[in-house]
N, C-alpha and C positions, 0 to 999 in steps of 0.2 A: 361579188357585188360591184356594180359600176356606179359612179357618182356623177351627177351633173354639176352640182355646186362644189367647187374646190376652193374653200375660203380660208382666210386668216383674219383674226381679230387684231386690230391695231389700236393700242391704248394711247390716249392723250397724255403727254407729259405736262404736268401742271406748273409750268414756268413760261412766262411770256417769251416768245421767240423760239420755243423748243417743242411746242405741241402742234395740234391740228392747225392747218392754215399757215404755218410758218415756213413751209418748204423743207424742213429738216428731214421729212420722210421721203423726199423725192427719189433718192437713189434706191431706197428699200422698195418703194412701190414699183419702180421699173424692174428691179430684180425679181420680185415676186411674180409679176406679170410674165416675164420671160421664162420663168420656171413652171408655168402652168396654173398658177393661182388665178381664179377668174372672179373672185368676189372678196371685198374687204368689209369687215364689220367695224363700224365706228360706234363709240360708246360715250355720249355725253352724260353727265350726272345731274341729278336733282339731289340737293342736300337737305336732310332733315336734321335739325339741330339736336333733337332728343326724342325719345319715344313719346313722352307726354306732350311734346310740341309738334302739332300736326301740320305745321307749315312745311312746304317743300320749296326750297329756294333754288333757282336756276340762274343765278347771277355770278357765275364763276368769273373772277377777274382775269383768269388766265385763258379763258375761252369765250370769245364773242360768237354770236350767230354768224357773223361774216367769216370768222375763222373756220367754223365748221363747214360752211358752204364752200370755202376755198379748198378744204380737204376733200370734200365730195367731188369737186371739179377735178382735182388732181387724180383721184382714183379713176374717174371716168376717162380722163385724158390718157390714162395708161391702158385703156381697153377693158377695165374691170367693172363689175357691178358693185353696188353699195347696199349694205344692210345697215340701217340705223336702229340701234337698240339702246334707248335711254335707260339708265340704271338709277336706282335709289341708293344713296349713301347715308348711313346713320353715323353720326359723330362718334367715333370709337373712343374718344377720350373719356367718355362718361360710362364706360363699360356697357355700351349699348349692345343688344343682341344683333346677330346677322339679320339681314333684311328678310330672310325666309321665316324668321320667328316673329316678325312684326305683326301685332294683332291687337284688337280692341274688343272689349265685351259690351261696352255701352253703345247702343245704336246711334246716338248723336255723335259720338267720337268717330264711329265708322263713316258716317255721312260727311263729317268734317274732313277726314283723311282723304276720302275719295274725291271730294270737291277739289282739294288741293292737287291731288294726283292727276285728275283729269285735265286740269289747267296745264300742268307740266307736260303731260303726254301730247295734248293737242298743240302745244307750242312747237314741239319737235315734229309732229305730224305735218304741220304747215311747212316746216323746213324741208322735210322729206318730199312733200308734194312739189314745192317750188324748185328743188334741186334734182327732182326726178330720181330719187333713191328707189331702187327696185324692190327692196324689202323693208318692212317696218315692224318692229316688235312693240306690242302694247304693254309689255311688262317683262321683268327679268327676276326670277327666283323669289317670288312673293308667295311662298307656299301657303301660309295661313290666310292671308288676305285674298288669295285666289279662290277661297271657298265662297266668296261673295260673287257668285257667278252673274247675277243680274247686273251688278255694278260694272263688271267687265264687259258684259254684252252691250251695255249702254256706251261705254268708252269705244268699243269696236265700231258700233254704228256711227258714233260721232267722228271717229277718225275717217271713216269712209265719206261722211258728209262734208269733210273739208275739201273733197275733190281729189284726195290722194288715190292714185290709180294703180299703185303697186300691190304686191302681195303682203299680207298681214299675218303675223304669227305671235305667239307668246313663248318665251323661253322658260320652261319649267325645269326644276330639278328632276332629272330623269326618273328617279324612284317615285316621284309624285304624279307621273303622267296620267295614270288611270283615275286619279281623283279630280282631274280638271273637267268641269262640266260644260265648258264653252268652246271646246274644240270645233264643234259644228259651225260656229260663227266665224272661224278662221280659215285661212287658205291652206295652212299645213301645220302639223304638230312640230314644235320646237323642243329639243331635248338638250339640256346641259349635262353631259355625261362625265361625272367625276367619281365613279364607283371605286371604292377602296377594295383591295384584294388582300387576303390575310397572310401574305408572305412577300418577300423581296427577292425575286429571281435575280441572279447576278450575271447570267449570260444566257444565250440562246440554247446552250447545251444543258442548262439546268432543267431538271424535270419540272420544277415549279414554273418555268417559262411556258411549257405546254399547257399547264393547268391555267395559267393566266390567259392564254389564247382562248381556251375553252370557256373560261369565265366571261371574256369579252363577247364571244359568240353567243353565249346563252343570253346575255343582256340585249344584244342586237336583235336576236330572234324574238325575245319577249316584247320589245318595242315594235318590231315589224308586224307582229301578229295583232298587237293592239291597234296599230294604224290600219291594218287590213280590216279588222272588225268595224272600224269607224268609217272606212272608205276614204281615208285621208292620206295624202303624201306626208312624209316626215323628213326632218333634217336634224342632224346633230349640230345644234347651234353653238355649242362649245364643247371641245374635247382637248384635254391637255394633262400634262403631268409636271409637277415642279421638279427642281434639280437638287434634291437633298436625299439623304440616305433612307428616308421613310416615305419616299415619293409614291410608292405603289400601295403600301399598307395604310398610309395616312395622307391620302391624296388631297384632301380638303384642309389639312392643317395650315395655319397661317405661315407662309414660307419664311418671313423674316424672323420667326421665332425658332426656326430650325437652323442648327449650327453647322452641320456637316454637308458641305457641297458634294453632290454626287451626280455628275452628268450622265454616268452610265445608267443610273436608275431611271432617269428621264428617258433616255434612249430606249431602254428595254420596254418601258410602257408603250412608247410609240411603235416600236417594232412588233410588239404583240398585237396591237390594233391593226397594223399592216397585214400581218398574218391572218387575223380574224376576218378582215374585210375581203381579202383576196382568195379565201378558201371556203367561201360559203355559197351554196347553190340554191338555198331555199327560195321558193317563188314569192314568199311574203316580202322578201327584200326588194322586189321590183318597184315598190312605191317609194323607196328611199330617194330623197332628192339631193343628198350630199352631206358634206361635213365641213365644219369651220374650226380651224385649229386655234387654240388659245396658248400664247399670245405673242405679239410683237409690240414694240413701243416706238413712238415717233423718233426718239433718239436715246442713245445710252449716255450722252454727254449731259448728265443731270443726276438727280438723286437715284435714278434707276441704275446707275453704275454700281451703287451699293447693293441694291436689291437683286441685281443680276445673278449673283452667285447661287442662291437657292430658289429663286422665283421660277414662275412658269415661262419667263421670257425665253424665246427660242433663238434670237439672233446669234449666229456663230457657234451654236452648241451641236453636238452630234445628232440629237433628235431632229434638228432642222433638215438634215439630209434625208431622213426617212419621210417626213411630210412632203418635201419637194418631189421626192421620187413617186410618192403616192399621187401627187397632183399631176405629174407628167404622164403617169400610167393611164390616167383617165382623161387626158386632154382631148381626145377625139370625141368626147361626149360633151359638147358645148352647153353652157347654161341656157336654160329656156328663157 
């Protein structure tokens, strides 16, 4: 499998002077570009105070629109493309569900939520247009709300109506891809791949490692053939493993609740994907547009220093060498 997009997600550190637009990511962006990364995904957030509160606030005191525009400029200045993927964040202090479980049964509540959400998305679509971001996501991991296909079709139309000229996708939980009814209105299928595997291989000589490679290949083929049936290109919009001792069997577990740091587990997960991608010949994979690795942060000189141990963060960990090798291997296939 060859990839055109060789991307990395860069998370904003929510401290003034340390996040997007502050210049703290300058050395990282240069290094990633020199190692073959050709796209950076940026993730501004809309904040929903509670499930019952259907307001979506995008007035982050640590991130202005101008900050975000400067970060986009910095990515472009390093010769890389930009994917802007606005996320919803539910206030976790009130035992809120993950955004994928967000849903409403009352039609009026659904209308209220989508009215707020569309305002949020169009705000960032205008920034994507003005900053010439090459890819824009109209949603990220909204599994239940994505069942409202007509509402998403309207949002997609209105994003295009802003004059945004780039490519548009939606980032779905990969296991939910076949339930999304509006792929035909998008430029490509976006897949966030965080499949858990029922074992923890400890090395490449472990028999379970080969089983993990086969498991990854099975999932890749499943999605490739789905995309082929729809006649759509597809991209892995997020792929990563955390760095704790249950990284492969509990991939989506909240990292800061896991105590045992394990860089080897993260490395093995990335190494298995490297094997999976480089040893597949199925023609269905020809429509694959690439992969974006999760994640980097603008700086570790912040609260991220504490999260670093068990989080998905890649800076300086063994898994980073795997992804950079994968990027360089495919460097002769430039992004379209």
